[in-house]
Each structure stands twice: as C-alpha cells, then as structure tokens.
C-alpha positions in Angstrom: 0.0 0.0 0.0 1.3 3.4 -1.0 0.2 6.9 0.2 1.0 10.5 -0.4 0.7 12.7 2.7 1.0 16.4 3.2 2.8 17.9 6.2 4.9 21.0 6.8 4.0 22.4 3.4 5.5 19.5 1.6 4.3 16.2 0.2 5.8 12.8 1.0 5.4 9.4 -0.7 5.2 6.7 2.1 4.5 3.1 2.6 4.3 1.0 5.8 7.7 0.6 7.4 9.2 3.6 5.7 11.3 6.1 7.7 11.0 9.7 6.6 12.5 13.0 7.9 10.0 15.8 8.0 10.0 19.3 9.5 9.7 19.6 13.3 6.5 18.0 14.9 5.4 18.4 18.4 5.8 15.3 20.5 8.4 13.1 22.3 10.3 10.1 21.1 8.0 7.1 20.9 4.8 9.2 20.6 2.2 8.1 18.0 1.3 10.6 15.2 -1.5 10.7 12.7 -1.4 12.4 9.3 -5.0 13.2 8.3 -4.1 15.1 5.1 -3.8 12.2 2.7 -3.8 13.1 -1.0 -3.5 9.6 -2.6 -3.8 6.0 -1.5 -3.3 3.0 -3.8 -1.8 -0.3 -4.7 -1.7 -2.6 -7.7 -5.5 -3.2 -7.6 -7.2 0.0 -6.5 -6.4 3.7 -6.4 -8.1 6.6 -4.5 -7.3 10.2 -5.4 -8.4 13.0 -3.1 -10.0 16.3 -4.2 -7.8 17.6 -2.6 -7.7 15.2 0.4 -9.2 11.8 1.3 -11.2 12.2 4.5 -11.7 8.4 5.3 -7.9 7.5 5.2 -5.4 8.2 8.0 -1.7 7.4 8.0 -0.2 6.6 11.4 3.5 6.8 12.5 5.8 6.8 15.5 8.4 9.5 16.3 11.9 8.0 16.3 14.1 11.1 16.8 14.3 14.8 16.7 17.6 16.5 15.5 19.0 19.3 13.4 19.5 18.8 9.7 22.6 19.8 7.7 23.5 23.5 7.5 22.1 25.5 4.5 24.2 28.6 3.8 23.5 31.7 1.7 25.1 34.9 0.8 23.8 38.5 0.5 26.0 40.7 -1.7 25.7 44.2 -3.1 28.2 45.2 -5.7 30.3 48.4 -5.4 29.1 48.9 -1.8 31.5 46.7 0.2 28.6 44.7 1.5 28.8 40.9 1.9 27.0 38.8 4.5 27.2 35.0 4.8 24.4 33.3 6.8 23.5 29.8 7.7 20.5 27.9 9.0 19.9 24.4 10.5 16.3 23.2 10.4 15.0 21.0 13.2 13.9 17.7 11.6 11.8 14.8 13.1 12.3 11.2 11.9 9.1 9.3 11.7 8.5 5.6 11.0 5.2 4.9 9.2 3.4 2.1 11.0 0.0 1.9 9.3 -2.1 3.2 6.4 -5.8 2.8 7.3 
C-alpha cells in the first residue's frame, strides 16, 4: 500500500515501514502521530485520489528522533558597496516511521 501525505507544506510518498525525515513536529520520542491530510492511496489493484484530500484515510506513525539537519548557507551581496554577509540555518527535523495506512 502506498500513500502520499502532506505535512509541513511538503508532500511525501510513504509506505508501511518507511522512515522519513520531516520538519519539526510536536511530541516526544515514541509518541504516535496521525497524518490526516492524505492526498493519494493505492496499490496494484485499486487507487483513491483526493480532491484535494481523502477524509476516510489516516496514516499513522511513530516518532523515532528529533535532531538538526545539515546546514544550509546563503550569501547576501551588493556590488560596489563593500557589503557581503554569509548566513546559515539548521532546520530541526523529526524522523518518523510509518506504521499503518488505514
């Protein structure tokens, strides 16, 4: 069974047993989480496509860890003004294991 869920402004393709890293979610390690915004559910035999979401389907998962992701850097630069700034950001990510698509 395959599903496409929406969380944190992004869409993720998941199946039972998958481990995904998504933007920070509230909760402690070991807590159960449900994703109610399911856009697509299907397998080889049947397919359900939401308009825009499927209300009868819920994807459940368990929080495995919360940590910072790799640093993303950027530069601001203005020519002929002696202005140059380098900045960085580390987003907090939550690792979730998908347990059930129901």
